C-alpha positions as CSV (number, residue, x, y, z in Angstrom):
1,M,-13.8,-5.1,64.7
2,K,-14.8,-6.8,61.7
3,K,-16.0,-3.6,60.3
4,V,-12.9,-2.6,60.2
5,I,-11.3,-5.1,59.2
6,F,-13.7,-5.4,55.6
7,F,-13.0,-1.5,54.5
8,T,-9.4,-2.4,55.0
9,S,-9.5,-5.3,52.9
10,L,-11.6,-3.2,50.8
11,L,-9.6,-0.5,50.3
12,L,-6.5,-2.8,49.3
13,V,-8.8,-4.2,46.5
14,F,-8.9,-1.2,45.0
15,A,-5.2,-0.4,45.9
16,L,-3.9,-3.1,44.1
17,S,-6.4,-2.3,41.3
18,A,-5.1,0.9,41.0
19,C,-1.5,-0.3,40.4
20,S,-2.6,-3.6,38.7
21,S,-4.4,-1.3,36.1
22,K,-2.7,0.3,32.7
23,P,-3.2,3.5,31.7
24,T,-4.8,3.8,28.8
25,T,-2.2,5.1,25.2
26,T,-4.1,6.6,22.2
27,L,-1.8,6.5,18.9
28,T,-2.9,8.3,16.0
29,Y,-2.8,6.7,12.6
30,S,-2.9,8.8,9.6
31,I,-4.2,6.9,6.2
32,F,-4.6,8.8,2.7
33,F,-7.6,6.2,1.8
34,P,-11.1,7.2,1.8
35,P,-13.2,6.0,4.5
36,T,-15.0,3.4,2.5
37,H,-12.2,1.7,0.9
38,S,-11.8,-1.6,2.0
39,Q,-8.3,-1.3,3.3
40,V,-9.3,1.6,6.2
41,K,-11.7,-1.2,6.7
42,V,-8.5,-4.1,8.0
43,A,-7.3,-1.5,9.3
44,T,-9.7,-0.5,11.1
45,D,-9.9,-4.6,12.2
46,W,-6.6,-4.5,13.1
47,A,-6.3,-1.2,14.9
48,Q,-9.4,-2.8,17.0
49,E,-7.9,-6.4,17.6
50,I,-4.2,-4.4,19.4
51,E,-7.0,-2.7,21.9
52,K,-8.8,-6.0,22.6
53,R,-5.7,-7.8,22.9
54,T,-3.7,-5.5,25.0
55,K,-6.5,-5.0,26.9
56,G,-7.7,-1.0,25.9
57,E,-3.9,-0.9,26.9
58,I,-3.7,1.0,23.6
59,K,-6.7,3.0,21.4
60,I,-6.3,3.9,17.7
61,N,-7.6,6.7,16.3
62,I,-7.7,6.0,12.8
63,L,-8.1,9.0,10.9
64,S,-8.6,8.9,6.9
65,G,-8.9,10.7,4.2
66,G,-6.0,12.1,4.1
67,S,-7.2,14.8,6.7
68,L,-4.1,14.5,8.8
69,T,-1.6,14.1,6.4
70,P,-2.1,13.8,2.5
71,A,-0.4,10.6,1.0
72,H,3.0,12.0,0.0
73,Q,3.4,13.6,3.7
74,C,2.3,10.4,5.5
75,Y,5.9,9.2,6.7
76,D,7.5,12.6,7.3
77,G,4.5,12.8,9.6
78,V,5.1,9.9,11.3
79,V,8.3,10.4,11.3
80,K,8.2,14.2,12.9
81,G,5.3,12.6,15.0
82,I,2.4,14.3,12.9
83,S,1.0,11.0,13.5
84,D,1.9,8.3,15.1
85,I,1.1,5.2,13.0
86,G,0.5,6.5,9.0
87,M,-0.1,4.5,5.9
88,S,0.1,5.1,2.5
89,A,3.0,4.7,-0.9
90,F,6.5,4.6,-1.3
91,A,5.8,6.0,-4.5
92,Y,4.8,9.0,-3.6
93,T,8.0,9.8,-2.5
94,K,9.9,8.9,-5.8
95,G,13.7,8.1,-4.9
96,R,13.5,8.7,-1.3
97,F,13.5,4.9,-0.5
98,P,15.3,3.4,-3.6
99,V,15.5,-0.4,-2.1
100,M,11.6,-0.6,-1.8
101,E,10.6,1.3,-5.0
102,A,12.3,-2.2,-6.6
103,L,8.9,-3.9,-5.4
104,D,6.7,-1.7,-7.7
105,L,8.3,-2.3,-11.0
106,P,6.7,-4.7,-13.8
107,L,7.2,-8.2,-12.4
108,G,4.5,-10.0,-13.5
109,Y,2.5,-9.7,-9.9
110,S,-0.5,-12.4,-10.9
111,S,-2.4,-10.9,-7.5
112,G,-2.6,-8.6,-4.5
113,K,-1.9,-11.6,-1.9
114,V,1.7,-12.3,-3.4
115,A,2.4,-9.1,-4.0
116,T,1.6,-8.0,-0.4
117,R,2.9,-12.0,1.0
118,V,6.4,-10.6,-1.8
119,A,6.7,-7.2,-0.1
120,N,7.0,-8.0,3.4
121,Q,9.5,-11.4,2.2
122,F,11.5,-8.7,0.6
123,F,11.3,-5.9,3.8
124,A,12.3,-8.5,6.1
125,K,15.6,-10.0,3.7
126,Q,16.1,-6.2,2.0
127,N,15.9,-4.4,6.0
128,P,17.4,-1.6,4.3
129,A,18.8,1.5,6.5
130,E,15.8,4.0,3.9
131,L,13.7,2.7,6.8
132,N,15.7,3.2,10.1
133,E,13.5,6.1,10.9
134,V,10.5,4.7,11.7
135,K,9.5,1.2,13.0
136,V,7.8,-1.1,10.4
137,L,4.8,-3.1,11.1
138,Y,4.1,-4.3,7.9
139,L,3.2,-3.7,4.5
140,H,0.9,-4.5,1.4
141,A,0.4,-3.8,-2.5
142,H,-2.2,-4.2,-4.8
143,G,-3.1,-6.6,-7.8
144,P,-1.7,-6.1,-10.5
145,G,-1.3,-2.3,-12.4
146,L,-3.9,-1.6,-15.4
147,L,-4.5,0.6,-17.9
148,H,-7.6,2.5,-17.6
149,T,-8.6,5.6,-19.9
150,A,-11.2,8.1,-21.9
151,K,-10.7,6.2,-25.2
152,P,-10.0,2.4,-25.4
153,I,-6.3,1.5,-25.9
154,K,-5.7,-1.3,-28.4
155,T,-2.3,-0.8,-29.5
156,L,0.8,0.5,-28.7
157,R,0.2,3.4,-30.8
158,D,-3.1,4.0,-29.1
159,L,-1.7,5.5,-26.3
160,K,1.4,7.6,-27.1
161,G,1.3,11.0,-26.6
162,Q,-1.6,10.4,-23.9
163,K,-1.7,12.1,-20.4
164,I,-1.4,8.6,-17.7
165,R,-2.2,9.5,-14.3
166,A,1.2,7.5,-12.6
167,T,3.0,7.1,-10.2
168,G,6.6,5.9,-8.7
169,S,7.7,3.5,-11.5
170,S,4.3,2.9,-12.8
171,A,5.5,6.6,-14.3
172,S,8.0,5.1,-16.1
173,I,6.4,2.2,-17.4
174,I,3.9,5.2,-19.0
175,T,6.9,6.0,-19.9
176,S,8.2,3.6,-21.3
177,L,5.3,2.7,-23.4
178,G,5.2,6.1,-25.4
179,G,2.3,7.3,-22.9
180,V,2.8,11.1,-20.7
181,A,3.5,10.2,-17.4
182,V,1.3,12.9,-15.0
183,A,2.4,12.5,-10.9
184,M,-0.5,12.3,-9.0
185,P,-2.0,11.0,-5.5
186,Q,-4.9,8.6,-6.6
187,G,-6.9,11.5,-4.0
188,E,-7.0,14.1,-6.7
189,T,-7.6,11.3,-9.4
190,Y,-10.6,11.6,-10.1
191,E,-11.5,15.5,-10.4
192,A,-8.5,14.9,-13.3
193,L,-10.2,12.3,-15.3
194,K,-13.3,14.5,-15.2
195,R,-11.8,17.5,-16.2
196,G,-9.6,16.2,-19.1
197,V,-6.1,17.3,-17.1
198,V,-4.9,13.4,-17.8
199,D,-6.3,10.9,-20.7
200,G,-6.5,7.9,-17.8
201,T,-4.8,6.5,-14.7
202,I,-2.6,3.1,-14.9
203,G,-3.6,0.7,-11.3
204,P,-5.3,-2.1,-10.2
205,I,-8.4,-2.6,-11.0
206,E,-10.2,-1.6,-8.1
207,V,-9.6,1.8,-8.1
208,L,-12.4,2.1,-10.9
209,K,-15.0,0.8,-7.4
210,G,-12.5,2.0,-4.8
211,W,-12.0,5.8,-5.8
212,K,-15.4,6.1,-8.1
213,Q,-13.0,5.8,-11.5
214,A,-15.7,4.1,-13.4
215,E,-17.6,7.1,-13.5
216,V,-15.3,9.2,-15.4
217,I,-13.4,7.0,-18.1
218,K,-14.3,4.9,-20.5
219,S,-12.0,1.4,-20.9
220,T,-10.0,-1.2,-19.3
221,T,-6.7,-2.2,-21.1
222,D,-5.6,-5.5,-19.2
223,C,-2.1,-5.1,-19.6
224,S,-1.5,-7.6,-16.5
225,A,1.5,-9.6,-18.4
226,I,3.5,-6.6,-17.6
227,G,2.1,-6.2,-14.2
228,Y,3.2,-4.1,-11.7
229,T,2.4,-3.0,-8.0
230,T,2.5,-0.7,-5.4
231,A,4.0,-0.9,-2.0
232,F,2.2,0.4,0.9
233,F,3.8,0.5,4.3
234,V,2.1,0.3,8.0
235,V,4.8,2.3,10.2
236,M,5.1,3.8,13.9
237,N,6.9,6.5,15.3
238,K,10.2,5.4,16.6
239,Q,10.1,7.4,20.1
240,K,6.3,5.9,20.8
241,W,7.1,1.7,19.4
242,D,10.0,2.9,22.0
243,G,7.8,3.5,24.6
244,L,5.3,0.8,24.3
245,S,5.2,-1.8,26.7
246,A,7.6,-5.3,25.7
247,E,3.7,-7.2,26.2
248,A,2.2,-4.6,23.7
249,Q,4.6,-4.2,20.6
250,R,4.3,-7.8,21.1
251,V,1.2,-7.0,20.4
252,F,1.5,-4.9,17.5
253,L,4.0,-7.4,15.5
254,D,1.6,-10.7,16.3
255,V,-1.3,-8.9,14.9
256,S,0.8,-7.2,12.1
257,A,1.8,-10.8,10.8
258,E,-1.7,-11.9,10.8
259,F,-3.3,-9.1,8.8
260,I,-0.6,-9.3,5.8
261,D,-3.0,-11.8,4.7
262,K,-5.9,-9.8,5.4
263,H,-4.9,-7.0,3.1
264,G,-3.9,-9.2,0.0
265,E,-7.2,-10.7,0.5
266,A,-8.7,-7.8,0.4
267,W,-7.1,-6.5,-2.6
268,D,-8.2,-8.8,-4.3
269,A,-11.9,-9.2,-3.9
270,D,-11.6,-5.5,-4.4
271,D,-10.4,-6.2,-8.2
272,V,-13.5,-8.7,-8.7
273,I,-15.7,-6.2,-6.9
274,G,-14.1,-3.1,-9.2
275,R,-14.5,-5.1,-12.6
276,Q,-17.7,-5.9,-12.1
277,Y,-18.4,-1.9,-11.5
278,T,-17.0,-1.5,-14.3
279,I,-18.6,-3.6,-16.6
280,E,-22.2,-2.7,-14.7
281,K,-20.9,1.3,-15.6
282,G,-20.8,0.2,-19.4
283,N,-17.3,0.5,-20.1
284,G,-15.0,-2.0,-21.9
285,I,-12.6,-4.5,-20.8
286,V,-9.8,-4.2,-23.7
287,S,-7.4,-7.4,-24.1
288,L,-3.9,-7.6,-25.9
289,D,-3.8,-10.1,-28.2
290,A,-0.1,-12.3,-28.3
291,T,1.7,-10.2,-30.5
292,E,0.6,-6.8,-28.7
293,V,1.5,-8.6,-25.9
294,K,5.1,-9.3,-26.8
295,R,5.6,-5.7,-27.3
296,W,4.5,-4.2,-24.1
297,E,6.8,-6.6,-22.5
298,K,9.6,-5.6,-24.6
299,A,8.8,-1.9,-24.2
300,V,9.2,-2.4,-20.4
301,Q,12.3,-4.4,-20.5
302,P,14.6,-1.2,-20.2
303,I,13.1,-0.3,-17.0
304,T,14.8,-3.1,-15.0
305,A,17.7,-2.7,-16.6
306,E,17.9,1.0,-15.5
307,Y,17.0,0.4,-11.7
308,A,19.9,-2.2,-11.6
309,K,22.4,0.3,-13.0
310,G,20.4,3.2,-11.3
311,T,20.9,0.9,-7.6
312,Q,24.9,0.0,-8.2
313,L,26.0,3.5,-8.5
314,K,24.3,4.3,-5.5
315,G,26.1,1.4,-3.7
316,L,22.8,-0.5,-3.5
317,P,23.3,-4.3,-5.3
318,G,20.6,-3.6,-7.7
319,V,20.9,-6.7,-9.4
320,A,20.7,-8.9,-6.0
321,I,17.6,-6.8,-5.2
322,L,15.9,-8.0,-8.8
323,A,17.1,-11.6,-8.4
324,D,14.8,-11.8,-4.7
325,L,12.5,-10.3,-5.8
326,R,11.8,-12.3,-8.5
327,E,12.2,-15.5,-6.6
328,F,9.5,-14.4,-4.1
329,I,7.4,-13.6,-6.9
330,K,8.0,-17.5,-8.7
331,A,7.7,-18.9,-5.4
332,E,4.7,-17.0,-4.3
333,T,2.7,-17.8,-7.9
334,A,3.8,-21.0,-7.3
335,K,1.7,-21.6,-4.6
């Protein structure tokens, strides 16, 4: 009799355990950055933290290097369910995100942490309809974009006619400064610089290490006075999001909020490493004199004016959008 009671109790324990355990949901995460890039490392930590806090209910497989969807197709890949989660830049699909593209304007970002915080505050306030197809988990953004070239650029005259790799709003910056903008994702830039297809690239100094571009350029011009950023999204397929349990959704939101600063700090750490790396390679860093800084600032002023005008014509509050951004930048820089 005792044996019967024992085995009955044992079966009951197994039955209750089976009922209480939740099946594992495995999600794919497409990232265009190479696997060694710090942003992939931070994203991996994010994924592991979600798996930990959901007690294995959620598992995230990261596919970096654009192996699942290339940078410019990443967003559509999430919408269509090719990947469940995706990280890429708004700039890679120019014109599709008119509100969010304002983040990339040359508004004088001082660091990646400032740009990242501003990006998330801006999205929270604007909540633009252009992102309604997906669930936005969080955003991040790099430090001030600088000019990296085969030949030293000390003045606007030196830049005239130079072919510079750029995307989104940074292409407008290059054009305004007198260069020739060539649209190209980061993944193709190294070879283009190496073969002389382009004369330079514009981006945060971290690319010189993270994408090894210090090997194929000779000089960096510190034009941080007109510092722009590139905003990156981390988004999830809407159906996949809706299919998660309320508890799992809460974990995603909590962990994502915690990782905003982690991404910004990683960008800033990479800028330091990128600067050291390019100097070790024997490359020079050009600082613009005060007179030249004013010339560069004046040259890019029409970009924000054009953005405001263009968005107003689309029925979007361009002037208010820029006012919000400047206020967020001012507040975060002061911190």
